[in-house]
N, C-alpha and C positions, 0 to 999 in steps of 0.2 A: 346363157345357154349352157347348160350343163354338160361335162364332158363324158363321152361316152366311156363306159369301162366294158373291157373286154374280158372275156372268160376262156382262157386257153388253156390247154392241158398243159401240164408242167413237164419238162425234159429231164428223163432220167435215163441211167445206163444200168445194163447187167451184162455179167461177164460170165462165159461158160468156159472155166479152167480145166482142160483136159489133160490127163495123165495115164496113159494106158487105157484100161477100160473103166477109169474113174471121173467122177468130176467133183470141184469144189463145192461143197455145201456147207453155208453158216448156220447157226441157230441164232435166232435174232433175239436181242435182250431188250427190245422197244415192239409194240403193239404196229402192226400185227405179229404175234409169236408165232413160232415154228421154224421150219428149215426153209433155207431159201437160197438162191444162187447169190454171191456177192453184187453188190452193184448199190446206188443210190443216185442222189438229185447231182445235175448238172449244175456247177456253180456259174454265175454270170461272167461272162469273157473266157470261158472255158469251152475248149473242143470238144465233144462226145468221145473222140479217142484219148484224151488227157483225162477226162472224168473216169473213164473205163480203167485205166492203168492206175489211179490215184486210189480209186474206190478198191480195186484190188490189192494194193498194197495196204491201204489202212484197215482193211477188214481181215485180210490173210497173212499179212507179212510177205507177200509174194509178189515180186517183180516179175510183170508178165508181158510176152509178146503178144500182140493182136495178130490173128493169123486170117481171120475172115470175119466180113460182117453176116452175121446169121440173118438179121431181119430187125423191123421196127414193129412194136407192139402196141397197138394203141386203143384197145377196147376199152371203154369209158367206165367197165365195172372192174379191170385187172388189179387195182387196188383201193381197198374200201376207204382209205382216206381221203382221197382226192383222183380226180382224173389226171393220169400221167401217161406220157407217152416214152417208151424206152427202146432205146438203140440197143442191140443185143449184139455182143462180139462173141466169138469164138477166140481162145487163147491156150498158150502154152507158158509154160515155166521152165527154167533150168535148173531150178533148184527146188524141188518139191519138198525136200525135207525142211525146209525153213517155214512150212506152214504154222501160222500160230494165231489165234482170234483176236482182233483190237476193234478199237474204234466201237460202233454199237454192234457188234457180234460176240456173243457170249462164249461160242466154239466154233471152229472152223476145222474140216477134216476132209480126205478124199473118200467117198463113197464110190462103190462100184455100181456102174449102171443099172445092173439087175439087183440092187439092195436099197433102191431109192424109197425114203421116207415118203410121207404126204407132205406136199409142198405149200408154201404160201403163194400168194399172188396166181399168177399163170405160168408159174415156173414148170409144172409137169407139162404143160404144152410146149413152151421154148425147149425141155429137155428131150421131147418126142422128135422134134424138129431138128435138134443138133445130133441126135442120133440117126436120123435119116441122112443128114449130110454126111456123118460117118462111115455108113453104110451104101452111102455112093447113089441114094434113093431120091435125095434133095441138093440143089446147089446153092451155095453161099456165094457172097460176093467179095471181091477183093477189097480188103483196107486200103484207103487212099488219106495219105497225112499229106501235110503241107510240105511243100518244098524246101 
């Protein structure tokens, strides 16, 4: 009897790091190229909260505090490489001056919300939702971590 093979979405995280009226964007050094939110794949045995903090640090050099859960984004076409399911967090940093590109980010910088470039994946949609939260038009959930 052949073993059944499951084809599940791959878990990822994206982090909306906000400082005043700006958000951190990275320029991707791997396909798909372009500007994007920091983020990446969740490692086996890792919580999504830990993955978000790790990816933020690896790609931007910033230690972040997760302030809210924006949502889960799972459109099968959101990533051209494969079906991913991203848990998206809002975050802040106490040291925005420490921003620097790392890991698979060719560049990292704070970009004003009103000067956003074209973005990879579904990150324009995510940032519209984040802006709605900041404007009080949409609610985000509390981040709950292990006690």
